C-alpha positions as CSV (number, residue, x, y, z in Angstrom):
1,M,-10.3,-19.3,-22.6
2,P,-8.8,-18.1,-19.3
3,S,-10.1,-15.0,-17.7
4,Q,-8.3,-11.7,-17.9
5,L,-7.4,-12.1,-14.2
6,D,-5.8,-15.5,-14.8
7,A,-4.0,-14.1,-17.9
8,L,-2.8,-11.1,-15.9
9,K,-1.2,-13.4,-13.3
10,Q,1.2,-14.7,-16.0
11,Y,2.9,-11.3,-16.1
12,S,2.3,-9.6,-12.7
13,M,1.8,-10.8,-9.1
14,V,-1.8,-9.9,-8.1
15,V,-2.3,-8.4,-4.7
16,A,-5.8,-7.9,-3.1
17,D,-6.4,-4.3,-2.0
18,T,-9.0,-5.2,0.7
19,G,-9.6,-6.6,4.2
20,D,-12.4,-8.8,2.9
21,L,-11.4,-12.5,3.5
22,D,-14.1,-13.8,1.2
23,A,-12.8,-11.8,-1.7
24,M,-9.3,-13.2,-1.1
25,R,-10.6,-16.8,-1.1
26,R,-12.5,-16.1,-4.3
27,Y,-9.7,-14.5,-6.3
28,E,-6.6,-16.1,-4.8
29,P,-4.2,-13.2,-4.7
30,H,-0.6,-13.8,-3.6
31,D,-0.4,-10.9,-1.2
32,A,-2.8,-8.4,0.4
33,T,-2.6,-4.7,1.3
34,T,-4.5,-2.8,4.0
35,N,-4.7,0.8,5.0
36,P,-6.8,2.8,7.5
37,S,-9.6,3.2,5.0
38,L,-9.8,-0.5,4.3
39,I,-9.6,-1.4,8.0
40,L,-12.6,1.0,8.6
41,K,-14.5,-0.8,5.9
42,A,-13.6,-4.1,7.4
43,F,-15.0,-2.9,10.7
44,D,-18.5,-3.5,9.3
45,L,-17.9,-6.9,7.7
46,P,-19.8,-9.7,9.5
47,G,-16.8,-12.0,9.5
48,H,-14.8,-9.6,11.7
49,Q,-17.3,-8.9,14.5
50,A,-16.1,-11.6,16.8
51,L,-12.5,-10.6,16.3
52,I,-13.4,-7.0,17.1
53,D,-15.1,-8.0,20.3
54,E,-12.2,-10.2,21.3
55,T,-9.6,-7.4,20.6
56,L,-11.5,-4.8,22.5
57,A,-11.9,-7.1,25.5
58,E,-8.2,-7.7,25.6
59,V,-7.4,-4.0,25.6
60,A,-10.0,-3.2,28.2
61,N,-8.3,-5.5,30.6
62,E,-4.8,-4.1,30.2
63,T,-5.2,-0.3,30.7
64,S,-7.6,2.2,32.2
65,D,-6.2,5.1,30.2
66,S,-8.9,5.8,27.5
67,Q,-6.6,7.2,24.8
68,A,-4.0,4.5,25.3
69,R,-6.8,1.9,25.1
70,I,-8.0,3.3,21.8
71,D,-4.4,3.5,20.4
72,Q,-3.8,-0.1,21.3
73,A,-7.2,-1.2,20.0
74,V,-6.5,0.3,16.5
75,D,-3.1,-1.4,16.4
76,R,-4.3,-4.7,17.6
77,L,-7.4,-4.7,15.4
78,S,-5.2,-3.9,12.3
79,V,-2.8,-6.8,13.3
80,A,-5.7,-9.1,14.1
81,I,-7.3,-8.6,10.7
82,G,-3.8,-8.8,9.1
83,S,-3.2,-12.1,10.8
84,E,-6.5,-13.5,9.5
85,I,-5.5,-12.3,6.0
86,A,-2.1,-14.1,6.4
87,G,-4.0,-17.3,7.1
88,V,-5.8,-17.0,3.7
89,I,-3.0,-15.9,1.3
90,P,0.3,-17.5,0.6
91,G,2.3,-14.3,0.7
92,R,2.5,-11.1,2.7
93,V,0.2,-8.6,4.2
94,S,0.9,-4.9,4.4
95,T,-0.1,-3.1,7.6
96,E,0.1,0.7,7.8
97,V,1.7,3.0,10.3
98,A,-0.7,5.7,11.4
99,A,-0.8,8.6,9.0
100,K,-0.4,11.1,11.8
101,L,3.2,9.8,12.1
102,S,4.1,10.5,8.5
103,F,6.5,13.3,9.4
104,D,8.1,11.7,12.5
105,R,10.9,9.2,11.6
106,E,11.5,8.0,15.2
107,A,7.8,7.5,16.0
108,S,7.3,5.7,12.8
109,I,10.1,3.3,13.6
110,A,8.8,2.7,17.1
111,K,5.3,2.0,15.7
112,A,6.7,-0.4,13.2
113,H,8.4,-2.3,16.0
114,Q,5.1,-2.5,17.9
115,L,3.2,-3.8,15.0
116,I,5.9,-6.5,14.2
117,D,5.8,-7.5,17.9
118,L,2.0,-7.8,17.8
119,Y,2.2,-10.0,14.7
120,D,4.9,-12.1,16.4
121,R,2.6,-12.7,19.4
122,R,0.0,-14.1,16.9
123,G,2.6,-16.4,15.4
124,I,3.1,-14.3,12.2
125,G,6.8,-13.8,11.5
126,R,8.1,-10.6,10.0
127,E,8.8,-12.4,6.8
128,R,5.0,-12.4,6.2
129,V,4.5,-8.7,6.9
130,L,5.3,-5.4,5.1
131,I,5.2,-2.2,7.1
132,K,3.4,0.5,5.1
133,L,4.7,4.1,5.5
134,A,3.8,7.3,3.6
135,S,6.5,8.3,1.1
136,T,7.5,11.4,2.9
137,W,11.2,12.1,3.5
138,E,10.7,11.0,7.1
139,G,8.8,7.9,6.1
140,I,11.5,6.9,3.7
141,R,14.3,7.4,6.2
142,A,12.3,5.3,8.7
143,A,12.0,2.6,6.1
144,E,15.7,2.7,5.5
145,T,16.4,2.0,9.1
146,L,13.8,-0.7,9.3
147,E,15.1,-2.4,6.2
148,R,18.5,-2.6,7.8
149,E,16.9,-4.3,10.8
150,G,15.3,-6.9,8.6
151,I,11.8,-5.4,8.7
152,Q,10.7,-4.9,5.1
153,C,8.5,-2.0,4.1
154,N,5.9,-0.9,1.5
155,L,6.1,2.9,0.8
156,T,2.7,4.2,-0.2
157,L,1.1,7.4,-1.3
158,L,3.8,7.7,-3.9
159,F,3.1,10.2,-6.7
160,S,6.4,11.7,-7.8
161,D,9.7,10.6,-9.4
162,A,11.5,12.2,-6.5
163,Q,9.7,9.9,-4.0
164,A,10.5,6.8,-6.1
165,R,14.1,7.8,-6.5
166,A,14.5,8.3,-2.7
167,C,12.9,4.9,-2.0
168,F,15.3,3.2,-4.5
169,D,18.2,5.0,-2.7
170,A,17.0,3.8,0.7
171,G,16.8,0.2,-0.4
172,V,13.1,0.0,0.3
173,H,11.6,-3.5,-0.4
174,L,8.5,-2.3,-2.2
175,I,6.9,0.9,-3.4
176,S,3.2,1.6,-4.3
177,P,3.0,4.3,-7.0
178,F,-0.6,5.4,-7.4
179,V,-2.4,5.4,-10.7
180,G,-6.0,6.4,-10.2
181,R,-5.4,9.4,-7.9
182,V,-2.8,10.7,-10.4
183,T,-5.3,10.5,-13.2
184,D,-8.1,12.0,-11.0
185,W,-5.9,15.1,-10.5
186,Y,-5.2,15.5,-14.2
187,K,-8.8,14.9,-15.3
188,K,-9.9,17.6,-12.8
189,E,-7.2,20.0,-14.0
190,T,-7.7,19.5,-17.8
191,G,-11.3,18.3,-18.1
192,K,-10.0,15.5,-20.4
193,E,-10.8,11.8,-20.4
194,Y,-7.9,9.5,-21.0
195,A,-7.5,6.2,-22.8
196,P,-5.3,3.7,-20.9
197,E,-2.3,4.3,-23.2
198,D,-2.5,8.0,-22.6
199,D,-3.5,7.8,-18.9
200,P,-1.2,10.0,-16.8
201,G,-1.3,7.6,-13.9
202,V,-0.4,4.7,-16.2
203,Q,2.5,6.7,-17.7
204,F,3.8,7.6,-14.3
205,V,4.0,4.0,-13.1
206,R,5.5,2.9,-16.3
207,N,8.3,5.4,-15.9
208,V,8.9,4.3,-12.3
209,C,9.2,0.7,-13.6
210,R,11.6,1.9,-16.3
211,V,13.9,3.6,-13.9
212,A,13.8,0.6,-11.5
213,S,14.7,-1.7,-14.4
214,D,17.2,0.5,-16.3
215,Y,19.3,1.1,-13.2
216,R,18.8,-2.3,-11.6
217,Y,17.3,-1.2,-8.3
218,D,16.1,-4.1,-6.1
219,T,12.9,-2.4,-5.1
220,V,9.7,-4.1,-6.1
221,V,7.2,-1.8,-7.9
222,M,3.5,-2.4,-7.2
223,G,1.0,-0.3,-9.1
224,A,-1.9,0.8,-6.9
225,S,-5.1,2.9,-6.7
226,F,-6.8,1.7,-9.9
227,R,-10.1,3.1,-11.2
228,T,-10.6,0.9,-14.3
229,T,-9.5,-2.5,-15.5
230,G,-8.0,-0.7,-18.5
231,Q,-5.5,1.0,-16.3
232,I,-4.6,-2.4,-14.7
233,L,-4.2,-4.2,-18.1
234,A,-2.1,-1.3,-19.4
235,L,0.4,-2.1,-16.6
236,A,0.6,-5.9,-17.2
237,G,4.2,-6.8,-16.5
238,C,4.6,-4.4,-13.5
239,N,6.1,-6.5,-10.7
240,R,2.9,-6.4,-8.7
241,L,-0.6,-4.9,-9.0
242,T,-2.8,-4.3,-5.9
243,I,-6.5,-4.4,-7.0
244,S,-9.8,-3.9,-5.3
245,P,-12.4,-6.7,-5.1
246,A,-14.7,-4.9,-7.6
247,L,-12.0,-4.8,-10.2
248,L,-10.8,-8.3,-9.4
249,E,-14.4,-9.4,-10.1
250,E,-14.5,-7.6,-13.4
251,L,-11.2,-9.1,-14.5
252,A,-12.3,-12.6,-13.4
253,G,-15.6,-12.2,-15.4
254,S,-13.9,-11.1,-18.6
255,D,-12.3,-13.4,-21.2
256,G,-9.6,-12.2,-23.5
257,D,-5.9,-12.0,-24.1
258,V,-3.7,-9.9,-21.9
259,Q,-0.5,-8.5,-23.5
260,R,2.6,-7.7,-21.5
261,K,3.0,-3.9,-21.4
262,I,6.1,-3.6,-19.2
263,S,9.2,-5.7,-19.6
264,D,12.4,-6.0,-17.5
265,V,14.8,-4.8,-20.2
266,G,17.3,-2.8,-18.1
267,E,20.9,-2.9,-19.3
268,G,22.4,-2.7,-15.8
269,S,23.4,1.0,-16.0
270,E,25.3,2.5,-13.1
271,R,22.8,3.7,-10.5
272,L,21.8,7.3,-10.2
273,A,23.4,9.5,-7.6
274,P,21.4,9.4,-4.3
275,L,19.1,12.3,-3.7
276,G,19.8,14.5,-0.7
277,E,17.0,15.9,1.4
278,A,17.0,19.3,-0.3
279,E,17.0,17.8,-3.7
280,F,14.2,15.4,-2.8
281,R,12.0,18.2,-1.4
282,W,12.7,20.5,-4.3
283,G,12.0,17.7,-6.9
284,H,8.7,16.7,-5.2
285,N,7.7,20.4,-4.7
286,Q,8.0,21.0,-8.4
287,D,5.3,18.5,-9.1
288,A,2.0,20.2,-8.2
289,M,0.0,17.0,-8.6
290,A,2.3,15.0,-6.3
291,N,2.2,17.7,-3.7
292,D,-1.6,17.9,-3.7
293,K,-2.2,14.1,-3.7
294,L,0.4,13.3,-1.0
295,A,-1.0,15.9,1.4
296,E,-4.6,14.8,0.6
297,G,-3.8,11.1,1.0
298,I,-2.2,11.7,4.4
299,R,-5.2,13.7,5.5
300,R,-7.7,11.1,4.2
301,F,-6.0,8.2,5.9
302,A,-5.7,10.3,9.1
303,A,-9.5,11.1,9.0
304,D,-10.4,7.4,8.4
305,Q,-8.2,6.4,11.3
306,N,-9.9,9.0,13.5
307,E,-13.3,7.7,12.5
308,L,-12.2,4.2,13.3
309,E,-10.9,5.4,16.7
310,Q,-14.3,7.0,17.4
311,R,-16.2,3.9,16.5
312,L,-14.0,1.7,18.6
313,K,-14.5,4.1,21.5
314,A,-18.3,4.0,21.1
315,R,-18.2,0.2,21.0
316,M,-16.1,-0.1,24.1
317,G,-18.6,2.0,25.9
């Protein structure tokens, strides 16, 4: 009998949510996602130490400005790890624009161009890369511009229907609605435990998938931020699912049938009217969970990036 991981792959493309190359070789995902938190974790992996030293040596020889050196080191390390990942997987790697740029459209676009250029220097074409941006109004507008330039994007930290709608309107290639962080918020607020079918995070992502299907948006929906395999299996049939190594291992070690929970059954309805900025901000503002988790997610990624910068600075001496 196939494992639940193999069975799941019949319905959803499996994406590795890690910077661990060994985990990717073991579970054979199609794509991989990274973020500042995962790059920070990868900093300690034995397999990346030579790459870190090489990256820091390159930066040290190019500029004497300490902050510029650190900024370049973060970008180059992210791209260097992403390039190694691209050598292991058949699909695409997502690389994140710094969280501190989440409310600056022009700076986000400029950073995306820099990351794509760094990948190009390593022989990794833009068709193998997704630029990750926070699903703020400014991040979505940056993605809209980048998509028109042929640079495809992954919009992350997505917690509200308004965020999803705005991404659909902008023609974003892929969105990552979060499951676990949504459920975390509701569990804290209500004190309840949720079965997978009643899970608020699962229901949120199912609704995003339904809107994408019913109105024939081209955007790929990738469920993210899972806490349990039950949440993952409850979204079987979602276009893509990005899963941590621990949960990949659990799925790979479990036998049993996996049933499709999400089907592409849209009837080709006329698309919804695009959201303007005021409507987007009001719709997102009305969702207390989404407001809390977006702000918290940006702060968390920014804090992890700052810690990575400090560790790079200490290592450079």
